[in-house]
C-alpha positions, 0 to 999 in steps of 0.5 A: 031378259028384254034388256039383254036382247036389246043390248045384243041387237044393238051390238049386232047392228053396230058390228054390221054397220062399222065392220073392221078391215078384213083380210081382203082390204087393201092398205091405207096407202100403197106399199104399207101393210096393215099392222095389228095395232100393237106396234108389232110387225105387220102380219102376212095375210092373203088379199084379193083385189081387182085389176082396177084396184091393183092398177090404182095402187100401182099408180100411186106406189113408189115401187112394187113387184108385178109377179107373173106365176104362169109358165115361161111359155105363157109369159113369152106369149103375153104379159103385163109389162114390167112383170117378173116371172116366177112360176107358182110351182116354184114359189116355195123353192125360189121366192127368197131368191127372186123376192129378197124383201118380204115387206115388198108390195107384190101384185100376183097374177096368172091366166085366170086366177087360180094359180095366182091364189095359190102363189099369193097364199104360198108367199103369205105362208113364207112371211111376205106381208104386202102381197096382193092377188090380182087374179088373171091376165084374162081380166086385165083390161090394161096394157100387155105385151108379147114376145 
């Protein structure tokens, strides 16, 4: 019985020290999606990252979509340069029209983070495999533009 306890304890410690990638882990390189290790296509998973992580990935990526899921009025008032507007409540109906490549690197933002999560999860449900929720523009400390 003591050997079983020691074996389980070691197994637990090994798992705590060497966790596997979770669904929130960014890929090794920008633009890559995690694979399931069996040579199959990448799986669509929800990932939440910080604005700082997103900015770093954007600096390294060759191409990406920066998706603003707020309203048209909010987008006009202030936005991250280069962002594409697709309000979160239109994701299901218009995603394939606005985002034809389901493997594209997509960063999703809104005002505070609630709508970006809803939209990012919706994209994942539609089969988009490289989606990152970067939260709200309120947390974006980098360049924005008006008008």
